[in-house]
DOTIDO-997140 format. One line per 5 residues: their letters; for each residue x, y negated, z of N, C-alpha, C, O. Coordinates in nm, 2 decimals, decimal comma, padded with zeros to 4 digits, always signed. Example, Ala and Ser with C-alpha at 12.3 -4.5 7.8 and 13.67 -1.06 7.14 Angstrom:
BEGIN
as> +01,32 +00,57 +00,78 +01,23 +00,45 +00,78 +01,32 +00,33 +00,78 +01,42 +00,33 +00,85; +01,28 +00,22 +00,71 +01,37 +00,11 +00,71 +01,29 +00,00 +00,79 +01,34 -00,11 +00,80 $
# end
This chain:
BEGIN
mtldt> +00,91 +01,53 +00,27 +00,87 +01,41 +00,20 +00,87 +01,30 +00,30 +00,79 +01,31 +00,40; +00,94 +01,19 +00,27 +00,93 +01,08 +00,36 +00,84 +00,97 +00,30 +00,80 +00,99 +00,18; +00,82 +00,87 +00,38 +00,73 +00,76 +00,33 +00,79 +00,70 +00,21 +00,72 +00,66 +00,11; +00,92 +00,68 +00,21 +00,99 +00,61 +00,10 +00,99 +00,69 -00,03 +00,98 +00,63 -00,14; +00,99 +00,82 -00,02 +01,00 +00,90 -00,14 +00,87 +00,97 -00,17 +00,86 +01,06 -00,26 $
atlsp> +00,76 +00,94 -00,09 +00,63 +01,00 -00,11 +00,58 +00,98 -00,25 +00,56 +00,86 -00,29; +00,55 +01,08 -00,32 +00,47 +01,07 -00,44 +00,35 +01,15 -00,43 +00,35 +01,27 -00,38; +00,24 +01,10 -00,47 +00,11 +01,16 -00,46 +00,07 +01,21 -00,59 +00,09 +01,15 -00,70; +00,00 +01,33 -00,59 -00,07 +01,38 -00,71 -00,20 +01,30 -00,72 -00,24 +01,24 -00,62; -00,27 +01,31 -00,83 -00,40 +01,24 -00,83 -00,50 +01,30 -00,72 -00,57 +01,22 -00,67 $
qdalv> -00,49 +01,43 -00,70 -00,58 +01,49 -00,59 -00,53 +01,43 -00,46 -00,62 +01,41 -00,37; -00,40 +01,42 -00,43 -00,35 +01,36 -00,31 -00,41 +01,22 -00,29 -00,45 +01,18 -00,18; -00,41 +01,14 -00,40 -00,46 +01,01 -00,39 -00,61 +01,00 -00,35 -00,65 +00,92 -00,27; -00,68 +01,10 -00,41 -00,83 +01,11 -00,37 -00,84 +01,14 -00,22 -00,93 +01,09 -00,15; -00,76 +01,24 -00,18 -00,76 +01,27 -00,03 -00,72 +01,15 +00,05 -00,78 +01,13 +00,15 $
aimia> -00,62 +01,08 +00,01 -00,57 +00,96 +00,09 -00,68 +00,86 +00,10 -00,70 +00,80 +00,21; -00,76 +00,84 -00,01 -00,87 +00,74 +00,00 -00,97 +00,79 +00,10 -01,02 +00,71 +00,18; -01,01 +00,92 +00,10 -01,11 +00,97 +00,19 -01,06 +00,96 +00,33 -01,13 +00,92 +00,42; -00,93 +00,99 +00,36 -00,88 +00,98 +00,49 -00,87 +00,84 +00,54 -00,91 +00,81 +00,65; -00,84 +00,75 +00,45 -00,83 +00,61 +00,49 -00,96 +00,55 +00,53 -00,97 +00,48 +00,63 $
ismsd> -01,07 +00,58 +00,45 -01,20 +00,53 +00,49 -01,25 +00,59 +00,62 -01,31 +00,53 +00,70; -01,21 +00,72 +00,65 -01,25 +00,78 +00,77 -01,17 +00,72 +00,89 -01,23 +00,70 +01,00; -01,05 +00,68 +00,87 -00,97 +00,62 +00,97 -01,00 +00,47 +00,99 -00,96 +00,41 +01,10; -01,06 +00,41 +00,90 -01,08 +00,26 +00,90 -01,14 +00,20 +01,03 -01,10 +00,09 +01,07; -01,23 +00,28 +01,09 -01,29 +00,22 +01,21 -01,23 +00,28 +01,34 -01,29 +00,27 +01,45 $
envrt> -01,12 +00,35 +01,32 -01,04 +00,40 +01,43 -01,12 +00,51 +01,51 -01,08 +00,54 +01,62; -01,22 +00,57 +01,45 -01,29 +00,68 +01,51 -01,33 +00,78 +01,40 -01,44 +00,77 +01,34; -01,24 +00,87 +01,38 -01,26 +00,97 +01,28 -01,37 +01,07 +01,33 -01,35 +01,14 +01,43; -01,48 +01,07 +01,26 -01,60 +01,15 +01,30 -01,60 +01,29 +01,23 -01,54 +01,31 +01,12; -01,65 +01,39 +01,30 -01,66 +01,52 +01,25 -01,73 +01,53 +01,11 -01,69 +01,60 +01,02 $
aelva> -01,84 +01,45 +01,10 -01,91 +01,45 +00,97 -01,82 +01,40 +00,86 -01,84 +01,45 +00,74; -01,74 +01,31 +00,88 -01,64 +01,26 +00,78 -01,54 +01,36 +00,74 -01,51 +01,38 +00,63; -01,49 +01,43 +00,84 -01,39 +01,54 +00,82 -01,46 +01,65 +00,74 -01,40 +01,71 +00,65; -01,58 +01,68 +00,77 -01,66 +01,79 +00,69 -01,68 +01,74 +00,55 -01,66 +01,82 +00,46; -01,71 +01,62 +00,53 -01,73 +01,56 +00,39 -01,60 +01,58 +00,31 -01,60 +01,61 +00,19 $
ieqav> -01,49 +01,55 +00,37 -01,36 +01,56 +00,31 -01,33 +01,71 +00,27 -01,29 +01,74 +00,16; -01,35 +01,79 +00,37 -01,33 +01,94 +00,35 -01,42 +01,99 +00,24 -01,37 +02,07 +00,16; -01,54 +01,95 +00,24 -01,63 +02,00 +00,14 -01,59 +01,95 +00,00 -01,60 +02,03 -00,10; -01,55 +01,83 -00,01 -01,51 +01,78 -00,14 -01,39 +01,86 -00,19 -01,39 +01,90 -00,31; -01,29 +01,88 -00,11 -01,17 +01,95 -00,15 -01,20 +02,09 -00,18 -01,14 +02,15 -00,27 $
nylpi> -01,29 +02,16 -00,11 -01,31 +02,30 -00,13 -01,41 +02,33 -00,24 -01,40 +02,44 -00,30; -01,49 +02,23 -00,28 -01,60 +02,27 -00,38 -01,60 +02,19 -00,50 -01,67 +02,23 -00,60; -01,53 +02,08 -00,51 -01,55 +01,99 -00,63 -01,44 +02,03 -00,73 -01,32 +02,06 -00,70; -01,47 +02,03 -00,86 -01,38 +02,07 -00,97 -01,25 +02,00 -00,97 -01,15 +02,05 -01,01; -01,25 +01,87 -00,94 -01,13 +01,79 -00,94 -01,02 +01,85 -00,85 -00,90 +01,82 -00,88 $
fagyd> -01,06 +01,93 -00,75 -00,96 +01,98 -00,66 -00,93 +02,13 -00,69 -00,87 +02,20 -00,61; -00,98 +02,18 -00,80 -00,95 +02,32 -00,84 -00,80 +02,34 -00,84 -00,73 +02,27 -00,91; -00,75 +02,44 -00,77 -00,61 +02,47 -00,77 -00,53 +02,38 -00,67 -00,41 +02,39 -00,66; -00,60 +02,29 -00,60 -00,53 +02,20 -00,51 -00,48 +02,28 -00,39 -00,56 +02,36 -00,33; -00,36 +02,25 -00,34 -00,30 +02,32 -00,23 -00,35 +02,25 -00,10 -00,31 +02,14 -00,07 $
vdrik> -00,45 +02,31 -00,03 -00,51 +02,24 +00,08 -00,41 +02,21 +00,20 -00,44 +02,13 +00,28; -00,30 +02,28 +00,19 -00,19 +02,25 +00,29 -00,14 +02,11 +00,28 -00,08 +02,06 +00,37; -00,16 +02,05 +00,16 -00,11 +01,91 +00,14 -00,19 +01,81 +00,21 -00,15 +01,70 +00,23; -00,31 +01,85 +00,25 -00,40 +01,75 +00,32 -00,33 +01,70 +00,45 -00,34 +01,58 +00,48; -00,27 +01,79 +00,52 -00,20 +01,74 +00,64 -00,09 +01,64 +00,61 -00,07 +01,54 +00,68 $
kvsqi> -00,01 +01,67 +00,51 +00,10 +01,58 +00,47 +00,04 +01,44 +00,42 +00,09 +01,34 +00,46; -00,07 +01,45 +00,34 -00,13 +01,32 +00,30 -00,19 +01,25 +00,41 -00,18 +01,12 +00,42; -00,25 +01,32 +00,51 -00,30 +01,26 +00,63 -00,20 +01,19 +00,71 -00,22 +01,08 +00,76; -00,08 +01,25 +00,72 +00,03 +01,19 +00,80 +00,08 +01,07 +00,73 +00,11 +00,97 +00,79; +00,09 +01,07 +00,59 +00,14 +00,95 +00,52 +00,04 +00,84 +00,54 +00,08 +00,73 +00,56 $
ttdlf> -00,09 +00,87 +00,53 -00,19 +00,77 +00,54 -00,19 +00,71 +00,68 -00,20 +00,59 +00,70; -00,18 +00,80 +00,78 -00,17 +00,75 +00,92 -00,05 +00,66 +00,94 -00,07 +00,55 +01,01; +00,06 +00,70 +00,90 +00,18 +00,62 +00,91 +00,17 +00,49 +00,85 +00,21 +00,38 +00,90; +00,11 +00,48 +00,73 +00,09 +00,36 +00,66 -00,01 +00,26 +00,73 +00,01 +00,14 +00,73; -00,11 +00,32 +00,79 -00,21 +00,24 +00,87 -00,14 +00,17 +00,98 -00,19 +00,07 +01,03 $
eeedg> -00,03 +00,23 +01,03 +00,04 +00,17 +01,15 +00,14 +00,06 +01,11 +00,18 -00,01 +01,20; +00,17 +00,05 +00,98 +00,26 -00,06 +00,94 +00,18 -00,18 +00,90 +00,07 -00,18 +00,87; +00,26 -00,30 +00,91 +00,19 -00,43 +00,89 +00,14 -00,44 +00,74 +00,02 -00,48 +00,73; +00,22 -00,40 +00,64 +00,17 -00,41 +00,51 +00,14 -00,27 +00,45 +00,15 -00,24 +00,33; +00,10 -00,18 +00,54 +00,08 -00,04 +00,51 -00,03 -00,01 +00,41 -00,03 +00,07 +00,32 $
ldalf> -00,14 -00,09 +00,43 -00,26 -00,07 +00,34 -00,22 -00,11 +00,20 -00,26 -00,04 +00,10; -00,14 -00,22 +00,18 -00,09 -00,25 +00,05 -00,01 -00,14 -00,01 -00,02 -00,11 -00,13; +00,08 -00,09 +00,07 +00,16 +00,02 +00,02 +00,08 +00,14 -00,02 +00,11 +00,21 -00,12; -00,02 +00,17 +00,06 -00,11 +00,29 +00,04 -00,18 +00,27 -00,10 -00,19 +00,36 -00,18; -00,23 +00,15 -00,12 -00,30 +00,12 -00,25 -00,20 +00,13 -00,36 -00,24 +00,17 -00,47 $
gmira> -00,08 +00,09 -00,34 +00,02 +00,10 -00,45 +00,05 +00,24 -00,48 +00,06 +00,28 -00,60; +00,06 +00,33 -00,38 +00,08 +00,47 -00,41 -00,04 +00,53 -00,48 -00,02 +00,62 -00,57; -00,16 +00,49 -00,43 -00,28 +00,55 -00,49 -00,29 +00,51 -00,64 -00,32 +00,59 -00,73; -00,27 +00,38 -00,67 -00,28 +00,33 -00,81 -00,17 +00,40 -00,89 -00,19 +00,43 -01,01; -00,05 +00,43 -00,84 +00,06 +00,49 -00,91 +00,02 +00,64 -00,94 +00,06 +00,69 -01,05 $
alpeh> -00,05 +00,70 -00,85 -00,08 +00,84 -00,87 -00,21 +00,87 -00,95 -00,23 +00,98 -01,01; -00,30 +00,78 -00,94 -00,44 +00,80 -00,99 -00,46 +00,74 -01,13 -00,44 +00,62 -01,15; -00,50 +00,82 -01,23 -00,53 +00,77 -01,36 -00,65 +00,68 -01,35 -00,74 +00,70 -01,26; -00,65 +00,57 -01,43 -00,76 +00,47 -01,42 -00,90 +00,53 -01,43 -00,99 +00,48 -01,37; -00,91 +00,64 -01,51 -01,04 +00,70 -01,53 -01,10 +00,77 -01,40 -01,21 +00,80 -01,40 $
lyeta> -01,01 +00,78 -01,30 -01,05 +00,84 -01,17 -01,08 +00,74 -01,06 -01,11 +00,77 -00,95; -01,06 +00,61 -01,10 -01,09 +00,50 -01,00 -01,23 +00,51 -00,94 -01,25 +00,50 -00,82; -01,33 +00,52 -01,03 -01,47 +00,53 -00,98 -01,49 +00,66 -00,90 -01,57 +00,66 -00,80; -01,42 +00,76 -00,94 -01,43 +00,89 -00,86 -01,38 +00,87 -00,72 -01,44 +00,91 -00,62; -01,27 +00,80 -00,71 -01,21 +00,77 -00,58 -01,30 +00,68 -00,49 -01,32 +00,71 -00,37 $
yafac> -01,37 +00,59 -00,56 -01,46 +00,50 -00,48 -01,58 +00,58 -00,44 -01,63 +00,56 -00,33; -01,63 +00,67 -00,53 -01,74 +00,76 -00,49 -01,71 +00,85 -00,37 -01,79 +00,86 -00,28; -01,59 +00,90 -00,37 -01,55 +00,99 -00,25 -01,54 +00,90 -00,13 -01,59 +00,95 -00,02; -01,49 +00,78 -00,14 -01,48 +00,69 -00,02 -01,62 +00,66 +00,03 -01,64 +00,66 +00,15; -01,71 +00,63 -00,06 -01,85 +00,60 -00,02 -01,92 +00,72 +00,05 -01,99 +00,71 +00,15 $
dvaaa> -01,89 +00,84 -00,01 -01,95 +00,96 +00,05 -01,90 +00,99 +00,19 -01,97 +01,03 +00,28; -01,77 +00,97 +00,21 -01,71 +00,99 +00,35 -01,76 +00,88 +00,44 -01,80 +00,91 +00,56; -01,77 +00,76 +00,40 -01,82 +00,65 +00,48 -01,97 +00,68 +00,52 -02,01 +00,65 +00,64; -02,05 +00,73 +00,43 -02,19 +00,75 +00,46 -02,22 +00,88 +00,53 -02,33 +00,91 +00,58; -02,12 +00,97 +00,54 -02,14 +01,11 +00,59 -02,20 +01,11 +00,73 -02,27 +01,20 +00,77 $
dgaly> -02,16 +01,01 +00,82 -02,21 +01,02 +00,96 -02,34 +00,94 +00,97 -02,39 +00,92 +01,08; -02,40 +00,89 +00,86 -02,53 +00,82 +00,87 -02,52 +00,68 +00,90 -02,63 +00,61 +00,91; -02,40 +00,62 +00,92 -02,39 +00,48 +00,96 -02,27 +00,42 +00,89 -02,16 +00,49 +00,88; -02,28 +00,30 +00,85 -02,16 +00,23 +00,80 -02,12 +00,12 +00,90 -02,20 +00,04 +00,94; -01,99 +00,12 +00,94 -01,94 +00,03 +01,04 -01,86 -00,08 +00,96 -01,82 -00,06 +00,85 $
qpelr> -01,85 -00,20 +01,03 -01,79 -00,31 +00,96 -01,65 -00,28 +00,91 -01,62 -00,32 +00,79; -01,56 -00,21 +00,98 -01,43 -00,18 +00,92 -01,44 -00,09 +00,79 -01,36 -00,11 +00,70; -01,54 +00,00 +00,79 -01,56 +00,08 +00,67 -01,60 -00,01 +00,55 -01,56 +00,01 +00,44; -01,70 -00,10 +00,58 -01,75 -00,19 +00,48 -01,63 -00,28 +00,42 -01,63 -00,30 +00,30; -01,55 -00,33 +00,51 -01,43 -00,41 +00,47 -01,34 -00,33 +00,38 -01,29 -00,38 +00,28 $
lleei> -01,31 -00,20 +00,42 -01,22 -00,12 +00,34 -01,28 -00,08 +00,21 -01,21 -00,08 +00,11; -01,41 -00,06 +00,21 -01,48 -00,03 +00,08 -01,47 -00,15 -00,02 -01,44 -00,13 -00,14; -01,48 -00,27 +00,04 -01,46 -00,39 -00,04 -01,32 -00,40 -00,09 -01,30 -00,44 -00,21; -01,23 -00,37 -00,01 -01,08 -00,37 -00,05 -01,06 -00,26 -00,16 -00,98 -00,29 -00,26; -01,12 -00,15 -00,15 -01,10 -00,04 -00,25 -01,16 -00,09 -00,38 -01,10 -00,07 -00,49 $
ryelk> -01,28 -00,15 -00,38 -01,34 -00,20 -00,50 -01,25 -00,30 -00,57 -01,23 -00,30 -00,69; -01,19 -00,39 -00,49 -01,09 -00,49 -00,54 -00,97 -00,43 -00,60 -00,93 -00,45 -00,71; -00,91 -00,34 -00,52 -00,78 -00,28 -00,56 -00,79 -00,19 -00,68 -00,70 -00,18 -00,76; -00,90 -00,12 -00,69 -00,92 -00,03 -00,80 -01,01 -00,09 -00,91 -01,05 -00,02 -01,01; -01,03 -00,22 -00,90 -01,11 -00,30 -01,01 -01,24 -00,23 -01,04 -01,27 -00,21 -01,16 $
idrlh> -01,32 -00,20 -00,94 -01,45 -00,14 -00,96 -01,55 -00,25 -00,99 -01,57 -00,34 -00,90; -01,61 -00,24 -01,10 -01,71 -00,34 -01,14 -01,82 -00,34 -01,03 -01,86 -00,23 -00,98; -01,88 -00,46 -01,00 -01,98 -00,47 -00,89 -02,10 -00,39 -00,92 -02,16 -00,33 -00,83; -02,15 -00,39 -01,04 -02,27 -00,31 -01,08 -02,24 -00,16 -01,07 -02,33 -00,09 -01,02; -02,13 -00,12 -01,11 -02,09 +00,03 -01,10 -02,08 +00,06 -00,95 -02,12 +00,17 -00,91 $
aaaie> -02,02 -00,03 -00,87 -02,00 +00,00 -00,73 -02,14 +00,01 -00,66 -02,16 +00,10 -00,58; -02,23 -00,07 -00,70 -02,37 -00,07 -00,64 -02,43 +00,07 -00,67 -02,50 +00,12 -00,58; -02,42 +00,12 -00,79 -02,47 +00,24 -00,83 -02,41 +00,36 -00,75 -02,48 +00,45 -00,70; -02,28 +00,35 -00,74 -02,21 +00,46 -00,66 -02,25 +00,45 -00,52 -02,28 +00,56 -00,46; -02,26 +00,33 -00,46 -02,30 +00,32 -00,32 -02,45 +00,37 -00,30 -02,47 +00,44 -00,20 $
rgara> -02,53 +00,34 -00,39 -02,67 +00,39 -00,38 -02,68 +00,54 -00,39 -02,76 +00,60 -00,32; -02,60 +00,60 -00,47 -02,59 +00,74 -00,48 -02,55 +00,81 -00,35 -02,60 +00,91 -00,31; -02,44 +00,75 -00,29 -02,39 +00,80 -00,16 -02,50 +00,79 -00,06 -02,52 +00,88 +00,02; -02,57 +00,67 -00,05 -02,67 +00,65 +00,05 -02,78 +00,76 +00,03 -02,83 +00,81 +00,12; -02,82 +00,78 -00,10 -02,93 +00,88 -00,13 -02,89 +01,02 -00,08 -02,97 +01,09 -00,03 $
rhltn> -02,76 +01,06 -00,10 -02,72 +01,19 -00,07 -02,71 +01,21 +00,08 -02,72 +01,33 +00,13; -02,70 +01,10 +00,16 -02,67 +01,12 +00,30 -02,79 +01,08 +00,39 -02,78 +01,06 +00,51; -02,91 +01,05 +00,33 -03,03 +01,02 +00,41 -03,07 +01,14 +00,49 -03,06 +01,26 +00,44; -03,12 +01,12 +00,60 -03,17 +01,23 +00,69 -03,32 +01,24 +00,69 -03,37 +01,35 +00,69; -03,39 +01,13 +00,68 -03,54 +01,14 +00,68 -03,59 +01,01 +00,61 -03,71 +01,00 +00,60 $
# end
């Protein structure tokens, strides 16, 4: 599968969103990788998902991050693959991965803002999703 012919399944699109938010600050942390792994291994949306595809989706995401308009292309692929009723799910996964290491960095916040815009997430719904992620990842 090349970048030009890459087609993502809805689950691939969710994985791509999680990988993108993890890569956004150029420092992929173990806690973020664990959050991605746990989501894929335990959540019903990924039932039957071929985990070997994660590497391929990761490579596509990495390649797109290196291109000038790669983020736009990534969002185009994600919107093409993801049914609209899963847009908030994608945002929730992005928030969970961003919050997994206990800190939000400026590049992550900017990408979350871009995800909200690209997936047309209502600000009130986004705030609720963000609050849920924050609550799930508090340490003390």
